[in-house]
C-alpha positions in Angstrom: -53.3 6.3 -92.6 -53.3 10.2 -93.2 -54.3 11.5 -96.7 -53.6 14.9 -97.8 -56.4 16.7 -100.1 -55.4 19.6 -102.0 -58.2 21.7 -103.5 -58.0 24.0 -106.2 -60.7 26.4 -107.3 -61.8 27.0 -111.0 -59.7 30.1 -112.8 -62.0 32.9 -113.5 -64.3 32.6 -116.5 -67.5 34.2 -117.8 -69.9 32.7 -114.9 -67.6 33.8 -112.5 -67.0 37.3 -113.7 -71.0 37.8 -114.0 -71.7 36.1 -110.7 -74.0 33.6 -112.7 -75.2 30.5 -111.5 -73.8 27.5 -113.4 -75.6 26.8 -116.6 -75.1 23.2 -116.8 -76.8 19.9 -115.6 -75.5 18.5 -112.5 -75.9 15.1 -110.9 -77.3 16.7 -107.9 -81.0 18.2 -107.7 -81.8 20.4 -110.7 -79.8 18.8 -113.3 -81.1 17.6 -116.7 -84.3 16.0 -115.0 -85.6 19.8 -114.5 -86.2 20.2 -118.3 -83.0 22.5 -118.6 -80.0 21.8 -121.3 -76.6 21.9 -120.1 -74.7 24.3 -122.6 -72.3 26.2 -120.1 -70.8 28.6 -122.6 -67.0 29.4 -122.5 -65.7 27.6 -119.4 -62.5 30.1 -118.9 -61.4 33.3 -120.5 -57.9 33.8 -121.9 -56.9 35.4 -118.5 -58.1 32.7 -116.5 -56.2 30.0 -118.6 -53.2 31.7 -118.4 -53.3 32.4 -114.6 -54.0 28.7 -114.3 -50.9 27.8 -116.5 -48.9 30.0 -114.4 -50.0 28.0 -111.2 -48.9 24.7 -112.7 -45.2 24.8 -111.6 -46.3 25.4 -107.7 -48.7 22.4 -107.7 -47.1 19.2 -105.7 -46.9 16.0 -107.6 -50.1 14.0 -106.3 -51.0 10.1 -106.4 -54.7 10.9 -107.4 -56.6 13.7 -109.4 -60.1 14.6 -109.2 -62.2 17.3 -110.7 -65.9 18.5 -110.2 -67.4 17.6 -113.6 -68.1 21.3 -114.6 -66.6 22.4 -118.0 -64.7 25.2 -115.7 -63.3 22.9 -113.4 -62.5 20.4 -116.1 -60.7 23.1 -118.4 -58.9 24.3 -115.2 -57.3 20.9 -114.4 -56.1 20.6 -118.2 -54.6 24.0 -118.0 -53.1 23.0 -114.5 -51.6 19.7 -116.2 -54.3 17.5 -114.6 -56.0 16.3 -117.6 -56.4 12.9 -116.5 -58.4 14.1 -113.5 -61.1 11.7 -112.5 -64.6 13.6 -113.0 -66.3 12.9 -109.4 -70.1 13.7 -109.4 -69.8 13.8 -105.6 -67.8 17.1 -106.0 -70.1 19.0 -108.4 -71.2 22.6 -107.3 -74.5 23.3 -105.2 -77.4 22.5 -108.1 -79.1 25.6 -108.5 -82.2 24.3 -110.0 -84.3 26.7 -112.2 -81.7 29.5 -111.3 -79.2 27.8 -113.5 -77.7 30.1 -115.9 -79.3 33.2 -114.3 -77.1 36.0 -112.6 -77.4 37.0 -108.8 -78.8 40.2 -109.8 -81.5 38.8 -112.1 -82.6 36.6 -109.4 -82.5 39.4 -106.9 -84.7 41.3 -109.1 -87.1 38.7 -110.0 -87.3 36.3 -106.7 -85.9 39.0 -103.9 -87.8 37.0 -101.1 -86.6 33.7 -102.6 -82.8 34.8 -102.8 -82.9 36.0 -99.2 -84.2 32.8 -97.9 -81.5 30.9 -99.7 -78.6 33.2 -98.2 -79.8 33.3 -94.9 -81.1 29.6 -94.5 -78.6 26.6 -95.1 -81.8 24.2 -95.3 -83.4 26.6 -97.9 -83.6 25.5 -101.5 -86.4 27.8 -103.1 -84.9 27.3 -106.6 -85.8 23.7 -106.5 -82.3 22.4 -106.7 -79.9 21.5 -103.6 -79.4 23.4 -100.4 -76.1 24.4 -98.8 -76.9 22.0 -96.0 -77.4 18.9 -98.7 -74.3 20.1 -100.4 -72.2 20.0 -97.0 -73.3 16.7 -96.3 -72.3 15.1 -99.6 -69.0 16.8 -99.6 -68.5 15.5 -96.3 -69.7 12.1 -97.2 -66.9 11.9 -100.1 -64.2 13.3 -97.8 -64.9 10.9 -95.0 -65.7 8.0 -97.3 -63.9 8.0 -100.9 -60.8 10.4 -99.6 -60.3 8.9 -96.3 -59.9 5.4 -97.9 -56.8 6.9 -99.9 -53.2 7.6 -98.8 -50.7 10.0 -100.1 -51.7 13.1 -101.7 -54.9 13.9 -103.7 -55.3 17.2 -106.2 -58.7 18.2 -106.3 -60.1 20.9 -108.9 -63.3 21.8 -107.4 -66.1 24.5 -107.5 -65.7 27.6 -105.1 -68.8 25.9 -103.0 -67.4 22.6 -103.1 -64.4 23.9 -101.5 -66.3 26.2 -98.8 -68.3 22.9 -97.8 -65.3 20.9 -97.5 -63.6 23.6 -95.0 -66.9 23.6 -92.9 -66.8 19.9 -92.6 -63.0 20.0 -91.8 -63.4 22.7 -89.0 -66.7 21.0 -87.8 -68.4 24.4 -87.9 -72.1 24.9 -88.2 -73.2 25.0 -92.0 -74.3 28.6 -91.2 -70.4 29.5 -91.6 -70.5 28.3 -95.3 -71.4 32.1 -96.3 -68.6 33.6 -94.3 -65.9 31.9 -96.4 -64.6 33.3 -99.7 -62.8 31.0 -102.2 -61.3 33.2 -105.2 -60.3 31.6 -108.4 -57.4 29.3 -108.2 -57.4 29.4 -104.3 -55.8 26.4 -102.8 -56.9 25.0 -99.6 -55.3 22.0 -98.1 -56.9 19.5 -95.6 -55.0 16.4 -93.9 -56.2 13.9 -91.9 -58.9 10.7 -92.2 -62.4 10.0 -91.8 -64.0 12.1 -88.9 -61.0 14.5 -88.3 -59.6 16.5 -90.9 -57.2 19.5 -90.3 -57.2 22.7 -92.3 -53.8 23.8 -93.3 -53.5 27.5 -94.2 -50.4 29.2 -95.8 
């Protein structure tokens, strides 16, 4: 049976505006076990919340709803009228290890070689968290496992890098393409298909 998976990226908030690595624990590589405490700050700002509410009427009815467990995705889901969305750890963003809570500019100034390695090599995880390759494999596993086992329409509020990983898997392109995909706030990306065969729908 065919399933339709509609991904929605989170609305704008302080972390996205500041290009800051997520400042909360993750279930995948570099979460609470690395000694950090999740606090996350404000998930969305008022402009982001307002934009999410404006999108609500355009979203289709779905038989099941999921969300990345981050504060900004949970808050976006609420503003979209999806407060009952199931928090799904497999849809977490890429765990940034010791870079959690730091801005991209801060990391560039303090660890330029490590940052360049992370940007250039999908297998690199110099921060001690999760590599892009691991993220792509995790999201592919959720699509081909959990999502493919369902029918109808699924609505998923997910981190931008989770959406990028889903698109990489659907298109069957190398994980180096991950960095070539841009996912702006409240982007809607639709996949249709089943395990092992997904189509990316544009427009």
